[in-house]
C-alpha atoms as an extended CHARMM CRD file, in Angstrom:
* protein
*
        95  EXT
         1         1  ARG       CA             77.7520000000      138.3310000000       65.7770000000  PROA      1               0.0000000000
         2         2  CYS       CA             75.7730000000      135.3000000000       64.6340000000  PROA      2               0.0000000000
         3         3  TYR       CA             73.8570000000      133.6080000000       67.4350000000  PROA      3               0.0000000000
         4         4  ASN       CA             73.3550000000      130.4430000000       65.3710000000  PROA      4               0.0000000000
         5         5  TYR       CA             76.9300000000      129.2820000000       65.7440000000  PROA      5               0.0000000000
         6         6  ARG       CA             78.4010000000      131.9940000000       67.9880000000  PROA      6               0.0000000000
         7         7  GLY       CA             80.6490000000      133.3060000000       65.2450000000  PROA      7               0.0000000000
         8         8  ILE       CA             81.4820000000      136.8270000000       64.1670000000  PROA      8               0.0000000000
         9         9  GLY       CA             81.0390000000      138.1290000000       60.6390000000  PROA      9               0.0000000000
        10        10  HSD       CA             77.3200000000      138.2100000000       59.8960000000  PROA      10              0.0000000000
        11        11  TYR       CA             73.9200000000      138.3570000000       61.5400000000  PROA      11              0.0000000000
        12        12  ALA       CA             71.7950000000      135.3130000000       62.3100000000  PROA      12              0.0000000000
        13        13  ARG       CA             69.2670000000      136.2060000000       59.6060000000  PROA      13              0.0000000000
        14        14  ASN       CA             72.0480000000      135.8630000000       56.9790000000  PROA      14              0.0000000000
        15        15  CYS       CA             73.4460000000      132.6430000000       58.4270000000  PROA      15              0.0000000000
        16        16  THR       CA             73.4080000000      129.4600000000       56.3810000000  PROA      16              0.0000000000
        17        17  ALA       CA             74.3310000000      127.2560000000       59.3560000000  PROA      17              0.0000000000
        18        18  ARG       CA             71.6310000000      125.3700000000       61.1910000000  PROA      18              0.0000000000
        19        19  PRO       CA             70.3530000000      127.0700000000       64.3330000000  PROA      19              0.0000000000
        20        20  ARG       CA             71.9760000000      125.6990000000       67.4550000000  PROA      20              0.0000000000
        21        21  ARG       CA             70.1570000000      123.6560000000       70.0330000000  PROA      21              0.0000000000
        22        22  ARG       CA             68.6390000000      125.2460000000       73.0700000000  PROA      22              0.0000000000
        23        23  ASP       CA             71.4040000000      124.7890000000       75.5950000000  PROA      23              0.0000000000
        24        24  ALA       CA             71.8740000000      126.6700000000       78.8710000000  PROA      24              0.0000000000
        25        25  ALA       CA             73.7070000000      129.5880000000       77.2270000000  PROA      25              0.0000000000
        26        26  TYR       CA             70.9420000000      129.9520000000       74.6410000000  PROA      26              0.0000000000
        27        27  LEU       CA             68.2510000000      129.9640000000       77.3130000000  PROA      27              0.0000000000
        28        28  GLN       CA             70.2220000000      132.4760000000       79.3910000000  PROA      28              0.0000000000
        29        29  THR       CA             70.4790000000      134.7850000000       76.3620000000  PROA      29              0.0000000000
        30        30  GLN       CA             66.7450000000      134.4400000000       75.7200000000  PROA      30              0.0000000000
        31        31  LEU       CA             66.0450000000      135.3000000000       79.3580000000  PROA      31              0.0000000000
        32        32  LEU       CA             68.2070000000      138.4310000000       79.2000000000  PROA      32              0.0000000000
        33        33  ILE       CA             66.4920000000      139.5540000000       75.9970000000  PROA      33              0.0000000000
        34        34  ALA       CA             63.0620000000      138.9900000000       77.5450000000  PROA      34              0.0000000000
        35        35  GLN       CA             64.0830000000      140.9900000000       80.6060000000  PROA      35              0.0000000000
        36        36  LYS       CA             65.3090000000      143.8390000000       78.3790000000  PROA      36              0.0000000000
        37        37  GLU       CA             62.0280000000      143.8260000000       76.4640000000  PROA      37              0.0000000000
        38        38  GLU       CA             60.0370000000      143.8620000000       79.6870000000  PROA      38              0.0000000000
        39        39  ALA       CA             62.0850000000      146.8040000000       80.9940000000  PROA      39              0.0000000000
        40        40  ARG       CA             61.5360000000      148.5220000000       77.6280000000  PROA      40              0.0000000000
        41        41  ILE       CA             65.2830000000      148.7240000000       76.9530000000  PROA      41              0.0000000000
        42        42  GLN       CA             66.1760000000      149.1600000000       73.2770000000  PROA      42              0.0000000000
        43        43  LEU       CA             67.3470000000      145.8460000000       71.8030000000  PROA      43              0.0000000000
        44        44  GLN       CA             70.3100000000      145.5430000000       69.4620000000  PROA      44              0.0000000000
        45        45  ALA       CA             69.8970000000      144.2200000000       65.9180000000  PROA      45              0.0000000000
        46        46  GLU       CA             71.5340000000      140.9190000000       66.8750000000  PROA      46              0.0000000000
        47        47  GLU       CA             69.0040000000      140.4370000000       69.6450000000  PROA      47              0.0000000000
        48        48  TYR       CA             66.1330000000      140.9740000000       67.2230000000  PROA      48              0.0000000000
        49        49  ASP       CA             67.7630000000      138.3900000000       64.9440000000  PROA      49              0.0000000000
        50        50  LEU       CA             67.9430000000      135.9250000000       67.8240000000  PROA      50              0.0000000000
        51        51  ILE       CA             64.2590000000      136.4480000000       68.5790000000  PROA      51              0.0000000000
        52        52  ALA       CA             63.4090000000      135.8460000000       64.9060000000  PROA      52              0.0000000000
        53        53  ALA       CA             65.5800000000      132.7100000000       64.7610000000  PROA      53              0.0000000000
        54        54  ALA       CA             63.9610000000      131.3870000000       67.9450000000  PROA      54              0.0000000000
        55        55  SER       CA             60.4620000000      131.9150000000       66.5760000000  PROA      55              0.0000000000
        56        56  ASP       CA             61.4600000000      130.1850000000       63.3150000000  PROA      56              0.0000000000
        57        57  LEU       CA             62.8000000000      127.2510000000       65.3120000000  PROA      57              0.0000000000
        58        58  ASP       CA             59.5750000000      127.1260000000       67.3420000000  PROA      58              0.0000000000
        59        59  GLU       CA             57.5480000000      127.0320000000       64.1070000000  PROA      59              0.0000000000
        60        60  ILE       CA             59.7270000000      124.2290000000       62.7140000000  PROA      60              0.0000000000
        61        61  GLU       CA             59.3610000000      122.2220000000       65.9310000000  PROA      61              0.0000000000
        62        62  GLU       CA             55.5940000000      122.8050000000       65.9040000000  PROA      62              0.0000000000
        63        63  VAL       CA             55.3130000000      121.5890000000       62.3010000000  PROA      63              0.0000000000
        64        64  ASN       CA             57.4030000000      118.5150000000       63.1280000000  PROA      64              0.0000000000
        65        65  ALA       CA             55.2300000000      117.7620000000       66.1600000000  PROA      65              0.0000000000
        66        66  ASN       CA             52.0750000000      118.1410000000       64.0700000000  PROA      66              0.0000000000
        67        67  CYS       CA             53.4460000000      115.7810000000       61.4060000000  PROA      67              0.0000000000
        68        68  ILE       CA             54.2840000000      113.1710000000       64.0350000000  PROA      68              0.0000000000
        69        69  LEU       CA             50.8210000000      113.5570000000       65.5620000000  PROA      69              0.0000000000
        70        70  MET       CA             49.1490000000      113.1370000000       62.1590000000  PROA      70              0.0000000000
        71        71  ALA       CA             51.1930000000      110.0110000000       61.4230000000  PROA      71              0.0000000000
        72        72  ASN       CA             50.2920000000      108.5300000000       64.8120000000  PROA      72              0.0000000000
        73        73  LEU       CA             46.6010000000      109.3250000000       64.3110000000  PROA      73              0.0000000000
        74        74  GLN       CA             46.5930000000      107.7200000000       60.8610000000  PROA      74              0.0000000000
        75        75  GLN       CA             48.3040000000      104.6250000000       62.2200000000  PROA      75              0.0000000000
        76        76  ALA       CA             45.8650000000      104.4240000000       65.1300000000  PROA      76              0.0000000000
        77        77  SER       CA             42.8080000000      104.8470000000       62.8980000000  PROA      77              0.0000000000
        78        78  SER       CA             43.9690000000      102.1000000000       60.5330000000  PROA      78              0.0000000000
        79        79  SER       CA             44.5110000000       99.8040000000       63.5410000000  PROA      79              0.0000000000
        80        80  VAL       CA             40.9940000000      100.5540000000       64.7830000000  PROA      80              0.0000000000
        81        81  LEU       CA             39.5530000000       99.7950000000       61.3400000000  PROA      81              0.0000000000
        82        82  ARG       CA             41.3000000000       96.4180000000       61.3010000000  PROA      82              0.0000000000
        83        83  LEU       CA             40.0560000000       95.5950000000       64.7990000000  PROA      83              0.0000000000
        84        84  THR       CA             36.4530000000       96.5550000000       64.0050000000  PROA      84              0.0000000000
        85        85  ALA       CA             36.4760000000       94.4530000000       60.8370000000  PROA      85              0.0000000000
        86        86  LEU       CA             37.8760000000       91.3910000000       62.6410000000  PROA      86              0.0000000000
        87        87  PRO       CA             34.6510000000       90.2880000000       64.4680000000  PROA      87              0.0000000000
        88        88  SER       CA             32.5910000000       90.3070000000       61.2650000000  PROA      88              0.0000000000
        89        89  MET       CA             35.2960000000       88.2970000000       59.4910000000  PROA      89              0.0000000000
        90        90  ILE       CA             35.2640000000       85.7240000000       62.3060000000  PROA      90              0.0000000000
        91        91  GLN       CA             31.4860000000       85.3240000000       62.1040000000  PROA      91              0.0000000000
        92        92  THR       CA             31.5690000000       84.6710000000       58.3490000000  PROA      92              0.0000000000
        93        93  ASN       CA             34.6950000000       82.4690000000       58.5420000000  PROA      93              0.0000000000
        94        94  GLN       CA             36.6650000000       84.7030000000       56.1850000000  PROA      94              0.0000000000
        95        95  LEU       CA             39.8890000000       84.2390000000       58.1390000000  PROA      95              0.0000000000
């Protein structure tokens, strides 16, 4: 069973569909898997696939967050440069 789109026929690692969003059912499944791991119960192959897909999604979200942060920092630094140059331009009447 594919956990990406809840279909039967292949495993999540072979799925070409986008991973699904983290809804309540997804979080419940993750909780059950974590409880099984903690109790040292042998996981099924599909559960290992779900763990791998979740970690891939976490990495993608982390990269996206880092890109947004970098863009915001670049925008903020260019704004600061403009504001620090403004007083010297006013003094020399370059405006």
